[in-house]
N, C-alpha and C positions, 0 to 999 in steps of 0.2 A: 339212144337219141339225145342229142345235145340240147341244153336249155334254149339256145337261140332257135333251133328247129321246132321245139315244142311251142314257143311263143308264136312263131310264124304260122304253125299249123292251126293253133287255136284262133288266131286272128283271121286266117283264111276261112275257117269254119263259120266264124261270126259273120263275115262278109257274105258267105254263101247263103246263110239263113236270111240276112237282111235283103239280099237280092231276090231270093226265092219268095219271101213274103210280099215284097213289092210287086213282083211280076204277077203273082197270084191275085192280088187285090186290084191290080191295074185293069185286068180284064172285066171287072165289074163296074168300072167307072164309065157311065154313059151320059149322065146328066149333071147339071149344076149341083143338085142336092147330093148326088153320089160323091162329087169332088169336094164340096165344101163341108158337108155334115154327114158323110158316110150313109146317106139315104135315111138318116134318123132311125137306125136299126141297132145301135150298139147296146148290148146287155150290160148290167151293172158290173159283172166280173171283168169285162174288157175295159170298162170305164175306170175302174179302180187303178189298174196298171197303167193306163195311158195318162191319167191324172198324176200318178206317182212319178212316172218316167219323164213327163214333160216338166214337172216341177223340180225334180232333182237331176240337175245336169252339171255343167261346168261351174255354175254358181256354188253348188255344194262341194263338188269333187275337187275344184281348184281354188275358188275364192274362199269358201268356207275352210278348206284345208290350209290355205295360206294364213288365214286369221287364227286358226287353231294352233298352227306351228309357232306363230309369233306370240300369242297371248294366252293359249290354253283354253279352258272350258268357258271363259267369258265369250268365246266365239259362238257359243250356242244361243246367245241372244239373237243372232241373225236368223237361224232357222226357227227359233221360238216365235218370231214375229209371224211366221207362216202358221204356226199352231194356233195362235190367237185368231188369226184370220179365218181359220177353218171353222171355228165356233160360229162366226157370223155366216159363213157359207152354208152351214147346215140348215139355217133358217130360210134360205132363199133358193136353194137348188131346185126344188120341185116347181116353184113358181117361174123360175127362169126357163125350165123345160116347157112349161105350159105356153110361154110366150112363143117358143119355137121359131125363132128367126135364124139369122146367120152370124151376126156380129154384135159387139157391144154398141157401136154407133147406131145399129138398128133400134136398140132400146132407147138411145138418146134422142133420135129423131121423133119417135112416136111420143115420148114423154115431153120433149122440148121442141126442137125444130131442126131444119136442115143445117143451119150454121153449127149447131152443137155436134152434129154428125161429122161434118168436115173437119172441125177443129180437133175432135177426138181422134179422128183418123190420122191427122198429122202427128199428134203426140204418140200414138201407137207405133207409127212407122219409125219415128226417131228412137223410141226406147227398145222396140223389138229387134231392130237391125243391130243395135249395140249388143243386145243379149246374144243374138246369133253370131256376132263377130267374135265374142270371146269363147264361144263353143268351138269355132274354127281354131283359135289359138290353143285352147286346151287340147283339142284333138291332135294338133301338130306336136305338142309336148309328149303325148302318149306314144305316137309313132316314133319319135326320137328315142324314147326310152326302150321301146321294143327293138328298134333298129338304130343303134347309136351312130352308124355311118350316115343316117338320113338327117339332114339339117332340119331344125324346127320349122323354119319358114317354108321349106318344101313340103313338109308334112302338113302344115296349115293349108297350103293350096290343094293338096290331095284330098283332105277332109272336105274342103269347100266344094270340090267337084262332086264328091259322093253325095253330099247333103243336097246340093241343088238338083242333081239328077233324081234322087229318091223322092224328093218333095214334089218335083214337077210331074213325076210319073203318075201317081195315084191319089194325091191329095189326102184328105182326112182318112180315107179307108186304109191307105198305106201307113199313115202316122199311127193310127189307133192299134192296128194289129202288130206293127213293129214294136210298139210300146208294151204290148202284152208279153211278148217273148223276152224283151230286154228287161222289163221290170221284174219278172219272175226270176230270171237268171241272176241279176245283180243282188236282189234281196237275199236269195239263198246263199250266194258266195260270200257276202259281207257278214252274214250271221256266222258262217263257218270260220272266217278269217280272224276275227277278234280273239277268240280263245287260242287259236293256233299261234298268233303273234305273241301272246302272253305266256306261252308254255316254257319259255326260258326267262327266269328272273321274276316273272309275275308283275303285279301292279306295284309292289313296294319299290322295285328297281326303277320303274317309270317315275314315281314320285321323288325318289332320291336324285334323279338326273335333271329335274326341272325346277325352276323357281317355285316357291310356295304360292305365289300369286296366280300361277296357272291353274290352281285348283280351288279358287275362290269365286264367288258369284260375280263380282265386278272386276276381278283380275287387276291388271295394272292400267286400265283405261278409264275407270270412273263411270258414274251413272249417265252423264250426258252422252259420252261416246257409245256406251252400251245401248242406250235408246236410239242413237244414231244408226246402229246396226239393225235394230228391231223394227223401227217404224217403216223404213222403205220396204222391207220384206212383207210386213202386214198389209201395207197399202197396195203393193203389187198383187199379192194373192187375192185380196178381196175384190179387186177390180179386174183381175186377170182375164183378158179376152179369150185366151186359149182355153181357160177353164169354162167360161160360159159357152164357148163354141162346142165343147165336149158335152155340156149339159143339153145344148140344142140337138146334139147328135144321139142322145139317149133314146132308147126304145120307148120309154114311158117316164112319167114323173116319179114313179116308185123306183125305177132303175137309177134315176139321177140322185134321189135321196140316199139309197143304199150305198151308192158309190162313194158318197162323201164320208160315211162312217168307215168304210174300208180304207179310204185315203188317209184319214186321220191316224188310224193305227199304223199303217205302213210308213207314213212320213215321220212320225215320232220315233219309231224303231230304227228306220234306216238312217236318218240324219244323225241320231245320237251315236250309232255305231260307226258311221263315217268319221265323226268328230273324234271318236276314240282311236280310230286307226291313225288319224293325223297326229294326235297328241302322243301316242305310243311311238309313232315314227319319228317325231321330233326329238324324243329321248334317245333313240337308237341310231338315227341316220341323219346327222347334221348335213345341211345342203345350202347352197347359195340360191337355190330355186325353190323357195318354200311352197309355191303353188303346186309343185309336182310331188309333194310328200306322199300322198296316197298311192300314186303310181310307183314311186320309189319303194314304198313298203311292199307292194306287190312283187316288184322285181327282186328285192334283196332280202326280204324278211319272211317270205312264205315258201312252202314247198313248191317246186317248179310248176307242177300242174295247177295247183290252186292259184298261185300267183299269175300264171298265164291266163287262167279263166277270169280272174279279177281284172286284169288289164284289158282282156277282151271285152268284159262287161263295161268297164269304164269307157272304152272306145265306143261301144254300142250306145251307151247312155248319152255321150256327147253327140253322136249322130242323131239320136232320138230327139234330144232337146233342141238341137239346131233345126231339125225338121219342123218341130212345133212352132218355134219362134220365127222361122222364115215363112212358114205357111200362113201364119196368122195375119201379118200385115199385107200379104198378097191377097188374102181374102178381103181385107178392107178395101184395097184399091180396086179390085174387080167388082165387088158388090156395092161399096159405099160411094165410089167415084165413077167407075166406068158404067156400071149398070144403072146408076141413079142419075147421072148428069150427062154422060157422053153418048151412050147408046142404049136407051131404054128398051128397045125392041130387039136386042141381040138374040140370036139363035143359041141353042145349047152348044152347038159346035163352035160358034164364035167365042162364046164365053169360056169354054175349055181352052181354046187356043190362047186367048189373051191371058187367062189365069196362068198358064205355063210360062208364057213370055215374062210375065211380071215376077214369077218365082225366080227366074234366071236373073232378071235385072236387079231385084232386091238382094239376091245372093252375092252378086258382084259388088254391090254397094256395101254390104256387110263385110265382105273380104277386104275392101279398101279401108274400112274403119279399123279392122283388126291389125293393120300395119302401123297404126298411129298410137298405140298404147302398150304398156308393159304389164301393169298391175291388173289382173283380172278382178281382184277385190274392189278396187276403185271404180273400174268400169261397171261392175255389177251394181254398186250402190248408186251410181249416176243414173243408170238405166231404170232401176227400180223407182228412183225418186221422180224422174220425168213422168213415168206412167202413174205412180201412186199419187202424186200431188195434183196432176192435171185431170186424170180420168176417174180415179176411185171415188172421190167425194161426190161427184155428180151421179155416179152409178149407184152408190149407196142411197142417195137421196131418192132415186127412182123407187126403191123398195121401202124406204123408212120415213120419208117426210113428204106429206102431201102438199105442203105450202111452198115447196121449191118452185121458182118461176124460171121461165126461159132465159130472161136477162141474167138472173143469178147464176145459172148454169154456164152460160157462155163466158161471162167474166171470170168465173172460177177456173174453167179450163184454160183460158188465155193466161191468167196470172200464174197458175201452177206451172205451165210450160215455160213461160218467159223468165220467171224468177229462177227456176232450176238451171236452165241453160246459161243465163247471165251470171249467176252466182259461181257456177263451175268454171266458166271462162275467165272470170275475174281472178279466181284462185290459181288457175293454171298460168296466168300471166303476172303472177307476183303479188297479188293481194294477200296480206298476211292474216286475214281473218280465218280462224280455224273452226268456226261454227259450221256444222254439216248443212248442206243445202236443204235437206228435208225439213228443217225447222222453219226457215222463212218461207219456203215454198208452200208447205202445208198450212201454215198460219194464214198466208195470203189467200190461198185457194178456199179454205173453209170460211174464213171471215167474209170474203166477198160473196160467197154462195149464200150465207145467212143474211148479211146486211142488205145486199141488193134484192134478194127475194122478199125481205120484209118491207122494203121501200117501194116495191112494185105491186100491182094489183094481183089478187089471188088467181091462181091458174084455174081454168074451167075444169069442172069435175070429170069430164070425159077424157082429159089427158092423163089423170093419175089413177082413175078408178080401175082400169084393167090390171094394175099391178098390185092391188090389195084384195085380199080375201075378206069376206064378211066376218066381222068380229076380231080381226087381227090388226096389229100395227097401226094404231091411231096416230 
């Protein structure tokens, strides 16, 4: 059996599994709760892998790999931001599940008002469709490497069609159980791949082939740039709507808490090993497409069957992450806009139909964005910053600061969004300032949250009390 046939066979099997799981879960979707939060029945083991799979997608497999190829282990500052965020998440996962709503803007309206809900929805749609767009681009790269005769752009369109159809079919039920299969497969195959890749020459050969800066804490980028990698990732994870949505889908508060601990272990292990694959690959397989280095390692550096399974897993992870980040803003629009302001009395059937139409519309919007950029790393940092500066500070304030006022939250969301978008547009159009947008956006967002809150009257106790347990977090 030729290598090309093996790659095609593995990819076909992966697709068959994805389609099978989606069809199986689609039959159970009958209500809004089934579509949006899987009927709130997910056990902790399923939650671990759906959290892991939704977090580790093209951002790690392509943006992180691109960074690792160019700068070495300093690129770990980017995923390490997520590890820091997980420490905070462990403190609020159970309480988020107790709240048991559908979206992050649900939290914000209960704690603040409807304006906060709408503005957060806008920020989420902007950032999450960008994240979805580079999943499409990364998936097109994988298909090109498996089938070299297939143009990357054509591959991108193929991936987009699959993602849109899978997501529209079964909602959260499809997303969560696809993630269970994909997360387990990728974790296993990456653990196997690193020692296999080092069997010739070992680590000394890798060190000899790369600059010494690739193996230092700050590399060749310095502390400011390293923190520029870290902060957007921390902010995205802590306020990540997809994560809260999965907590809302948990079977119980205990399941939500247990899932976080499994997620911490899996994330640290998998992201570190993926970075090692990228760095080993940079020493052995120079390329003018550094974002593709992990896929290139699978194709050229591993035994055929192992490489094929790794590529199939990468393909599946891209599908999985795109599902999650496409599904999430669709949930916002159906729940936070359509159901809240347009049709308050929509039937379950109407809600499901509109949900699926919105998935398709947002998928097309994300695909259009994918045609407008080349660097997945830059796109990921932009998307993380939009969400992290606009939404995360006010979400954390829900759980950690009783003094936050509605006016403070609204101004914070507005400034976080506007500063990020304006800063990046200015840099794209020739502004020479090299400061990452996360710094001015985060400073503006947090400062306005604190200052405006302190200058306005105390919020009534009934708005913050549901989010605090007796004896905790004063």
